[in-house]
C-alpha positions in Angstrom: 46.8 59.8 87.7 49.8 60.7 85.5 49.4 64.1 83.3 49.2 62.0 80.1 46.4 59.8 81.6 44.7 62.9 82.7 44.8 64.4 79.1 43.5 61.2 77.8 40.5 61.4 80.0 39.8 64.8 78.8 39.9 64.0 75.1 37.5 61.0 75.7 35.1 63.1 77.5 34.9 65.8 74.6 34.9 62.9 72.1 31.7 61.4 73.8 29.8 64.5 74.8 28.3 65.1 71.3 26.9 61.9 71.2 25.4 61.9 74.6 23.8 65.4 73.4 22.4 63.6 70.4 21.1 61.0 72.4 19.2 63.2 74.5 17.9 65.0 71.7 16.7 62.2 70.1 15.2 61.1 73.4 13.2 64.6 73.6 12.4 64.2 70.0 10.8 60.5 70.7 8.8 62.0 73.4 7.4 64.8 71.2 6.7 62.3 68.3 4.6 60.2 70.6 2.5 63.0 71.6 1.9 64.0 68.2 1.1 60.3 67.3 -1.8 60.7 69.8 -5.2 61.0 68.1 -7.9 63.2 70.3 -11.0 61.6 69.1 -13.1 64.7 70.5 -13.2 68.4 70.1 -15.1 71.3 71.2 -14.8 75.0 70.1 -16.8 78.4 70.9 -16.4 80.9 68.2 -16.8 84.6 67.8 -17.9 85.5 64.3 -17.9 89.0 62.4 -19.4 89.2 58.8 -20.3 91.5 56.1 -24.1 91.8 57.3 -23.6 91.7 61.1 -21.9 89.3 63.8 -22.6 86.1 66.2 -21.6 83.5 68.1 -21.4 79.9 67.7 -20.6 76.5 69.5 -18.8 73.5 67.3 -18.3 70.2 68.7 -16.6 67.5 66.4 -15.5 64.2 66.0 -12.3 63.0 64.7 -12.1 59.6 63.2 -8.5 60.0 62.0 -5.7 63.0 61.9 -6.9 64.5 58.6 -10.7 64.6 59.0 -12.9 66.1 61.6 -16.7 65.8 61.4 -18.5 68.7 62.9 -21.6 69.9 64.3 -22.3 73.5 64.1 -24.9 75.6 66.2 -24.8 79.6 65.3 -26.6 82.5 66.0 -26.1 85.6 63.8 -27.6 89.3 63.1 -28.3 90.1 59.6 -28.9 93.7 58.3 -29.3 94.9 54.8 -26.9 96.4 52.7 -29.3 99.1 52.2 -29.9 100.4 55.7 -28.5 103.7 56.9 -28.6 105.0 60.4 -29.7 108.7 60.4 -31.0 111.2 63.0 -33.8 113.7 62.9 -32.4 117.1 63.6 -35.5 118.9 63.9 -36.1 117.4 67.4 -33.7 117.6 70.5 -32.7 114.6 72.1 -33.6 112.6 69.1 -32.6 108.8 68.5 -30.8 107.2 65.6 -32.9 105.2 63.5 -33.1 103.3 59.9 -35.9 105.0 57.6 -37.8 102.1 56.0 -36.8 99.2 58.1 -39.4 96.5 58.4 -37.6 93.9 60.9 -34.7 93.4 63.0 -33.4 89.8 61.8 -31.5 87.0 63.7 -30.4 83.6 62.1 -30.2 80.3 63.8 -28.1 77.8 62.1 -27.9 74.2 62.8 -25.7 72.1 60.7 -23.4 69.3 60.0 -19.9 69.3 58.0 -16.3 68.1 57.5 -12.9 69.8 58.3 -10.1 68.5 56.1 -6.5 68.8 56.9 -4.6 70.4 54.4 -1.1 70.6 56.1 0.4 69.5 59.5 2.1 71.8 61.6 5.1 70.7 63.2 5.4 69.6 67.0 7.1 73.3 67.9 4.0 74.9 66.8 3.2 76.9 63.4 -0.2 77.1 61.5 -2.4 74.1 60.4 -4.4 74.7 57.8 -8.1 73.0 57.2 -10.8 73.2 54.8 -14.2 73.3 55.8 -17.6 72.4 54.3 -20.7 72.6 56.3 -24.5 73.0 55.4 -27.9 72.4 57.2 -30.9 74.3 58.2 -31.2 77.9 59.1 -34.4 79.7 60.6 -34.6 83.5 60.4 -36.6 85.4 63.0 -38.3 88.8 62.1 -38.9 91.0 64.9 -40.9 93.9 64.0 -38.8 97.4 64.0 -40.7 100.2 65.9 -40.3 103.9 65.5 -41.1 106.8 67.7 -43.4 109.2 65.6 -44.3 112.6 66.8 -48.2 113.5 66.4 -49.7 116.6 66.7 -53.1 116.4 68.2 -55.6 119.2 69.0 -56.2 119.5 72.6 -58.9 121.3 74.7 -59.4 124.8 73.9 -58.1 124.3 70.3 -54.6 123.9 71.6 -52.3 121.9 69.7 -50.2 119.4 71.4 -47.3 116.9 70.5 -47.5 113.5 71.6 -45.1 110.5 70.7 -46.5 107.0 69.8 -44.6 103.9 68.7 -45.6 102.6 65.0 -44.4 100.1 62.5 -43.6 101.6 59.1 -46.3 99.4 57.5 -49.0 101.0 59.7 -47.9 104.5 59.5 -45.5 104.7 56.5 -44.3 108.0 58.1 -42.9 110.9 56.8 -39.0 111.1 57.6 -39.8 114.6 59.3 -42.0 113.3 61.9 -39.8 110.5 63.3 -38.3 111.2 66.8 -36.1 107.8 66.6 -36.2 104.1 67.0 -38.3 102.6 69.9 -36.7 100.2 72.3 -35.6 96.8 71.0 -38.1 95.1 73.2 -40.8 96.5 71.6 -42.4 94.0 69.2 -40.7 91.1 70.6 -43.7 89.5 71.3 -44.7 89.7 67.6 -41.6 87.8 66.0 -42.0 85.7 62.7 -40.3 82.6 61.8 -39.0 82.0 58.3 -37.4 78.6 57.4 -34.5 78.0 55.1 -31.0 76.4 54.5 -27.5 77.3 54.2 -24.0 76.3 53.0 -20.7 77.5 54.5 -17.2 76.9 53.3 -13.9 78.4 54.4 -10.3 78.1 55.5 -9.4 77.3 59.1 -6.0 78.6 60.3 -5.2 76.8 63.7 -2.1 78.2 65.5 -0.2 77.5 68.7 1.8 74.4 69.8 -0.4 72.7 72.6 -2.3 70.0 70.3 -5.1 69.7 73.1 -5.8 73.4 72.8 -7.8 75.0 69.8 -7.1 78.6 68.9 -8.1 79.3 65.3 -8.9 81.7 62.8 -11.1 81.2 60.0 -12.3 83.0 56.8 -14.9 81.9 54.3 -18.3 82.3 52.9 -21.7 81.4 53.5 -25.0 81.5 51.5 -28.6 81.1 52.5 -31.7 80.5 51.0 -35.2 81.1 52.4 -38.1 80.0 50.0 -40.5 82.3 51.7 -38.0 85.3 51.7 -36.9 87.4 54.6 -38.1 91.1 55.1 -35.8 93.7 56.4 -36.2 96.5 54.3 -39.5 98.1 52.8 -37.9 98.5 49.3 -36.5 95.1 49.6 -39.1 92.7 50.7 -39.1 89.1 50.8 -35.2 88.7 50.0 -34.6 85.1 49.6 -30.9 84.6 49.1 -28.2 86.2 51.3 -24.6 85.9 50.6 -22.0 86.7 53.6 -18.2 86.9 53.9 -16.9 86.1 57.5 -14.1 86.0 59.7 -14.1 84.4 63.0 -11.8 83.3 65.9 -12.5 80.1 67.7 -10.8 78.5 70.9 -11.5 75.2 72.6 -9.9 71.7 73.4 -9.4 68.4 72.2 -9.7 65.4 74.5 -10.3 61.6 74.2 -13.8 59.8 75.1 -14.0 56.4 75.3 
C-alpha cells in the first residue's frame, strides 16, 4: 500500500466512525424503547407508613389496563391516637411507668379499599421520577382495646397496718386521681375485650416513583385520609365518640411489576 493510499484509508475510517457510533446508539435506544413499550399488567407493593396520629403498614396489589392507569386494592393496618394524649410519669413512686391520663382505648384501624393511580408524567428510560395521582376509598374498621392502668390502693391489713397493693383498672371503672396511678398496665391486658366500630374512609395523594428498573417499584407517597365512623370511636375520656378522623401521611412502598396472562 502506498503512502497516499494509507492516508486515504485513515481518512475514510475517521469519516465512517461517527456514523458507526450513531448506528450503535440508535440500536441501544431502540432496545431501550422496546423495553419501555412493554406493558406489565400486574403489580404488588408493600408499604410502610407514618401519619400525623400514628403509623402503619399496607399491602397494595394492582392491575394496569394501560400505561397511564392502575386500578389498586389496598389492605392497611394503622394505629390511631388522639392529639390530646400526652405521656406522663408519676414521680411519687420509684420505677413508675409512663402512661396517658384519661385514655380509654388503644385504637387500631383496618382499611380495605379500591382506587385508581393515574400517571401525570412519564420518567425517561434512564431513570428519574414518575408522578402519579392516587384516589382511593373503602371500608374502615376501628378496633378499641381497653387501656388499663396500674393503680395503687391503700388497704388496711391485720393489726391495723396499712399496706399498698397494685391493681389494674380501666379509667371508667375507677376514674383514679392522678397521684394514685403507678403507670400503664401491659398491652396484653384487655385484649379479650376488644370492641369493633365500622366506618368508611377516603384517601388521596401524590405518588413519586423513582429508579430506572421498570419492573421494580420504589416510591414515596404523600397525601391525606379522612375516616368517618357513625357510632364514633373512643380514645380519650374527654373526647368520646369522635366520628371523623383526618390524617396526613407519608409512606414508602417497594414491590414489583410483572405480566400475568
